Legacy VTK file of the C-alpha trace (Angstrom):
# vtk DataFile Version 3.0
C-alpha trace
ASCII
DATASET POLYDATA
POINTS 138 float
5.327 -9.892 -12.392
7.315 -7.063 -13.738
7.703 -3.364 -13.512
9.886 -1.256 -15.700
13.146 0.046 -14.328
11.697 3.557 -14.653
8.603 2.638 -12.623
10.679 1.101 -9.878
12.904 4.183 -9.737
9.913 6.545 -9.607
8.238 4.597 -6.804
11.419 4.252 -4.754
12.383 7.893 -5.144
8.885 9.117 -4.315
8.588 6.879 -1.290
11.880 8.260 -0.002
10.203 11.679 -0.023
7.196 10.357 1.927
9.231 8.586 4.621
10.143 11.788 6.512
6.378 12.517 6.891
5.437 8.881 7.556
3.248 9.642 10.571
1.292 12.306 8.722
1.054 10.095 5.623
-0.356 7.215 7.700
-2.917 9.573 9.238
-3.980 10.844 5.804
-4.212 7.258 4.576
-6.444 5.982 7.335
-8.657 9.109 7.377
-9.135 8.719 3.657
-9.688 4.972 3.858
-12.390 5.375 6.501
-13.969 8.176 4.444
-14.144 5.890 1.425
-15.456 2.939 3.421
-16.433 3.656 7.061
-17.141 -0.027 7.690
-13.388 -0.759 7.505
-12.746 1.060 10.799
-14.195 -1.944 12.663
-11.292 -4.106 11.388
-8.728 -2.120 13.339
-8.368 -3.095 16.979
-5.016 -1.535 17.832
-4.055 2.130 18.123
-4.072 3.898 14.791
-0.631 5.336 15.474
0.748 1.771 15.860
-1.202 0.704 12.773
0.240 3.588 10.829
3.760 2.596 11.802
3.094 -0.954 10.600
1.667 0.348 7.324
4.678 2.520 6.626
7.135 -0.245 7.561
5.360 -2.666 5.254
5.371 -0.167 2.410
9.063 0.409 2.975
9.786 -3.320 2.667
7.659 -3.575 -0.480
9.219 -0.548 -2.111
12.765 -1.698 -1.316
11.906 -5.157 -2.713
10.891 -3.886 -6.127
14.300 -4.872 -7.496
13.717 -8.461 -6.429
9.981 -9.060 -6.713
10.258 -12.830 -6.306
11.614 -12.324 -2.781
8.642 -10.236 -1.728
5.977 -12.722 -2.861
6.229 -14.953 0.268
6.103 -11.842 2.454
2.940 -10.633 0.697
1.373 -14.094 0.948
1.937 -14.177 4.699
0.563 -10.665 4.980
-2.498 -11.737 3.019
-3.089 -14.700 5.364
-2.916 -12.395 8.399
-5.314 -9.914 6.790
-7.869 -12.616 6.141
-7.845 -13.496 9.844
-8.602 -9.828 10.589
-11.667 -9.966 8.356
-10.273 -8.395 5.192
-12.222 -9.233 2.060
-11.064 -9.047 -1.586
-13.358 -6.034 -2.106
-11.375 -4.041 0.466
-8.301 -3.815 -1.766
-9.870 -1.164 -4.015
-10.509 1.430 -1.296
-7.090 0.684 0.181
-5.380 1.270 -3.136
-7.374 4.438 -3.755
-6.577 5.765 -0.288
-2.899 5.080 -0.861
-2.928 6.955 -4.180
-4.679 9.890 -2.545
-2.168 9.906 0.335
0.763 9.898 -2.088
-0.799 12.720 -4.105
-1.227 14.804 -0.949
2.183 13.912 0.500
4.143 14.502 -2.665
2.346 17.676 -3.767
3.929 19.127 -6.877
6.066 16.010 -7.386
2.883 13.965 -8.106
2.331 13.586 -11.835
0.595 11.154 -14.225
3.757 9.059 -14.797
4.348 8.661 -11.064
0.669 7.889 -10.463
0.771 5.138 -13.076
3.933 3.664 -11.574
2.240 3.485 -8.153
-0.899 2.007 -9.699
1.207 -0.790 -11.165
2.857 -1.489 -7.798
-0.473 -1.472 -5.981
-2.022 -3.696 -8.614
0.877 -6.121 -8.340
0.684 -6.281 -4.553
-3.073 -6.671 -4.568
-2.952 -9.400 -7.180
-0.370 -11.413 -5.226
-2.249 -11.012 -1.962
-5.728 -11.680 -3.317
-4.706 -14.672 -5.425
-3.133 -16.263 -2.333
-5.774 -15.333 0.247
-8.932 -15.770 -1.798
-8.183 -18.863 -3.844
-11.303 -20.114 -5.580
LINES 1 139
138 0 1 2 3 4 5 6 7 8 9 10 11 12 13 14 15 16 17 18 19 20 21 22 23 24 25 26 27 28 29 30 31 32 33 34 35 36 37 38 39 40 41 42 43 44 45 46 47 48 49 50 51 52 53 54 55 56 57 58 59 60 61 62 63 64 65 66 67 68 69 70 71 72 73 74 75 76 77 78 79 80 81 82 83 84 85 86 87 88 89 90 91 92 93 94 95 96 97 98 99 100 101 102 103 104 105 106 107 108 109 110 111 112 113 114 115 116 117 118 119 120 121 122 123 124 125 126 127 128 129 130 131 132 133 134 135 136 137
């Protein structure tokens, strides 16, 4: 697992710009996710505000851990195990990743560009790969 130093920097700096609007970002994310796949709404039993806070806290940990990816693997594996108990399937990772990209594009506005998009794609791909390979072992 590796990301370039530039990709890490781009993701960390851009997330720092999203943090002040975390509540709005979470709302955009979940609205977009449920638009992409309405069936996913049934997986969420708690308040969406609380869920949004958990999402943003988890993203913050992941983004801060980019400089030490090995340390975040066990955290992602535990997260994957919990998500399986909620009914998450491997196929759900694509709409989640797409909703996150859309949220970042909306939240960052003019700061969003192809290089930043690609950096986030690499982070999302890395996270999804770790989680899916642990949770959905064949």
